[in-house]
N, C-alpha and C positions, 0 to 999 in steps of 0.2 A: 409860355407859348412863343413860337417863332413866327415872325411876320413876313420877312422877306426870304424867299427861297427856302421854305421849310415845309414839313409835313404838318397836317392839322386835322382836328377832329371836332365834332359838334354834338350838342345835346338837345333833347326835346323835353317837353313838360308832361308830367303825369299826375293823376289825382288819386289819392288813397285816404281811407279813414284811419284815424289814430288818436291816441291820448297823449298828453304832454307832461313833461317835467319843467325845469326852469334853467335857462341860461340867458344872460342879458347881452345886448348889443348896443353900441353907441349909436345915437341918432342925431343928425345935424340937419336943420331946416335950410332950404334954399328957395329962391324964387325963380320960376321958369318964365322967361320973358316972352317966348314965342307963344303964339296962340294955340290953344288946345285943339282948335278946328283943323290944324294940320296933322293931327294924330289919327291914324286909322289902323285897323288890323284886319287882315283878310285870311291869314294862314291859321287854320285851326283844324284839329282833329275832332270830329263829333264824339261826344262822350256817351258811354252806356252806363246809366245810373241804375243800380239795382236796389231794391227796397232793403235798406240796412236793418230794418226792424225785424227781418226774418232771421237775422243772425245775432247771437249773443256775444260774438267775438268782440272784444275791446282791446285794441293794440296798446301795449305799454311802451310808449315812445320815450327814448332817451338817446343821446348822441354824443359823439366825440369827434375830434378832428386833429389833423397834423399837417404841417407844411414844412418844406425844406427847400433851400435855395438851389440844391443840386450843383451842377458844374458852372452855373451862371455867376456873373458878378453881382447881380442883384435879384431879389425875388419880386416878380411882377404880379404874383398871384394874390388875390384877396378872397376871403370867404366869411360867411355869416352862419351862426347857429342860434336859433331862438326856439327853445323847447316849449316855452309857454308864452304865446302871443298875448293872452289876456293880461299877464303881468307886465309885459313890455308896453302895451298900448293903453292900459288902464280903461277909462270910460269910453274910449274910442272903439273898444272891442265889444260888439253887440251880437255876436253870432251865438246860436244855441248849442254849438259843439266846441270842444276844446280844439285849439289850433297851434301849429308850430310851423316854422319857416326856416328854410336852408338855402344857401346860394354859394356858388363859386364863380369868381370873376377872374379870367385869365387874361392879363394885360399884354399888350405888345406895343412896340414903339415907345417904351417907357412904362412906368407904373402909375402915372397920374390918372389916367382914365379909370382904371380898375379901382384905385383908391377912392376916387370921387364918387363912383357909383356905389361902392360899398358903404361909404360914410352916409350917403343920402338915401340908401335903399328903403329904409323904413318909411321915409316920407313919400317916395315915389310909389311904393306898392301898397301903403296902408294909410298914412296920415293925410295925404292930399289926393288919394285915389277915390274915385266914385264907386265905392264898394256896395254890393247889394245888401239889403237888410231884409230879413225874413225870420219868422218864428220856426220854420221848418226848412231843412235842407233838401230841396227837390231838384229835378232836372233843370228847371228854369233858373233856379238860384245858381246852380253850378255853371250854367252857360253864361250868366251875367258875371260871375266871378272870373271865369276864363277870359272874357272880353276885357275886364278890368285889368287883369295881369298883362294882356297884350298891350293895352294902352300905356301901362307903366314902363314897359320896355322902350316904347317909342318916345315917351316923355323924357326918359333918362337920356336917350340918344340926342334929342333936341337940346336938352340942358347942357350936354357936353359941347354942342356947337357954340353956345353962348358963354361957356366958362373960360375966362381968360387964362386961368392957370393950366389949362389942358391944351397942349399943342394939337393942331389939326391933323397931324400925322400919327397921333396917339389914339389907341382904341382898346377895346376889351371884348372878349366873348363873355357870355353870361348864361348860367343855367340856374333855375330856381325850382324849389320843391315846396309846395304848401300842403300840409297835412291838416285836414279838417274832419274830426271824427274818424270815420273809416275811409274818407275820401282823400285821394292823393292827386294833386295837380302838379305836373312837371312842365315847365316852359324852358325852351332852349333857343339860343341864337349863337352859333359858333361851334367851337370844337371841344367842349367838355362833354361829359357823358354820365348818365345815371343808370345804374344796374341794380336790379332786385335779386335777392336770394330767395328762391321759392323751393323749399324742401331740399336745399343744397344745390339746386340748379340755377345757373345764371340766366336772368331774363333782362335783356337790354330795354330800357324805358325811353331812350332818346336816340335820334339818328344824328350822325355826324354831318355837319355842313361843310363839306370839303369840295374843292373844284373837281375831285375825282368822282363825286356823286353825279350820276346821270341826270337825276331830277334837278339838282342844283345847276348843273351845266346848261340844261335846257332853259331854265329860268333866267340865268345870266345872259345867255346869248339872245334870248327874246327881248331883253332890255338893252341890247347893244353892247354888252360886255364881251370880253374874250377870255378864254382859258389858254394861257401860254406857258409852256414848260411846267404845267401842273399848278399854276398860280393864277389867281384872279387878276386880269389885266397884266399878267406877268410879274406881279408884285406881292400879292397878299395870299396867305396860305388858307384863308377861310373865305366863305362866301356870305356869311352873316356876322355882324359885329356891331357893337355900340361905339360911337366915335368914328375915327378915321374919316373926318369930314373933307379931307382933300380928295376923297374918291366919291363923295356924295353930292357935291355942288352941281348945279344951283339948287337952292331950296325949293321944295315943292315938286321936283322932278323925280320920276321913278328911277332909282339907282340899282345897278346890278349888285352892289353891296348894300344889304338891308339889315336893319336892327329888328325887323319883324320876326317874332319867335314862332316856333312850332309848339303847339300845346296839346297835351293828352291828359286824359282822366282815367282813373281806375279805382276799384274798391279793394282794399286789403282784406285778406282772409287769414285763417289760422295757419295756412301754409307759408305765408310770407314772413320770413325771419328778420331780414334787415335790407337796407338799401345803401349802396355806395355811390357817392357823388364825387367825381374826380376830374381834374384837369387833364388835358391830352398827354401831359408828361407821364401819367400813370398808364394810359391805354396804349401809348406808343410802344411800350415794352412788355405789357402784360395783357393776356386775353381776359375777357369777362370772367370766364370760369376760373382761371388762375387767381384772379383777385378775390373772387367769392370764396375759393378754397382757403386762402390765407386768412381772411377775416373770420370765416366760420370756425377754423381751427383755433384761432386766438380767443374768440368768444367762448368756446367750449373749455378753454384752459382757465381763463380768469374773468370772463363775463364783463369785460370793460371795453366799451366802444372806443374810448380815447387811446388805450394801448393797442387796440386792433387797428385803428387808423395809422398809428405810428409804425406798426409792424408792416403794414401794407406799403407805406412809403419807403421803409428801409429795404423791403424786398425789391422794389422798383429801382432803388439806388444801386443795387448789386448788378443790375442789367446795364446795357450800353445806353444809358439815359443821357440826353443832352439838353434837358429843360428843367424848369422849376417843377416841384411836385406838391400837390395838395389833394387831400382826401378827407371826406366827411363820411362817417359811418352812422347811420340812423337805425336803431334797433326797434323792432316792432313786437318782439317777444322777450320774455324774461326767463330763460331756461334755468333749470335746477343746476346750480353750479357744481354741487357735489356729484350729482348723477352724470354730469357731462364730462368730468375730468377723467381721462383714462388712467387706469392703475399703472404706476411706474414699475411695479414689481413683476417679475416673470411668473407666469402661471405654470404649475406642475400638475400632471395628472397621475394619480396613483393607479398602478396596475397590479393585479394579483398574478403570481407565478403559478404555472401548472405544477403538478407534483413531479413530473419528469424534469422540468426545468429546474425546480428547486433542488432535486437530487444531483443534477449536473453541476449546479453552482456549489453545492456542498463538497462535491468531489474535487472541483477545481481549487476551492479554498483549502481543502485538506492536503492537497498535493503541494501547496505552497507553504 
């Protein structure tokens, strides 16, 4: 991601139901010295929870990811894939449905902020989070879970302010996706994006937080910020990010640059094939539908989300890209590999000749 004088994109959070496999992620504990009373969350998209008992659909969740430095000198992107939260969290996981967690952190001003949030994300979002506990997943449960995710973004932001190893001019955008049964929760602050493939059609799950967004521009200006030459305060290419504390001081004041995420929820259905979570380096050079087409074709060839994510990044590299590239592919269905691979042999159709045509052919062959 480019911080100074660059284009930027952002993501939002979504909720969907799904089942999980297993991938592990390193988890490092930290202490947040600032009071949790300073954490609040007001930006939220009301969820529509549908009775999942009415559907027998159970997503088969599996994932793959790939990252590339691109033309940059260093890779400031970080990402997480946890296909089985219960295996990762152990006894801390008390939810009645299987869960998985994915995130992309696109750093700017250096890689320290993105690396710090990635390393400590399991603590922020789960281990030290005030997570709801219930025997059933209903609308009240999902609303509490959404609020918990909002607080995790803001706590991570405050932790960056206290972390001596992270410069005040360093920051990161963040997008997370939590899958719980059939529920999908997507939270976004910054310029990454989540896109769903629904029966081959791309459905954008998050909105980009750029200075070019009219909604973001109004929010920024209402808080005393300015959009100059397409950049927040003439300097930053995003309007929401974690870190960048040189733009957020003094503590406790409302800042035009905020870490507060937008959150959405939804339910997965049989029509939802996979989800792509990518940094802005992907979306700056490819449309949502182009990315979906690439991943869908690759999945039909080899049914491997890891190879599909790699191929998506490679496609972006062939464009006029000037950023790091990171993509996560989360599959919700398990298509029949053999049935989905198109035949490589040409197909011929046998046609019968009429009697007149047969005689003409015999005459021509005889004359030769």
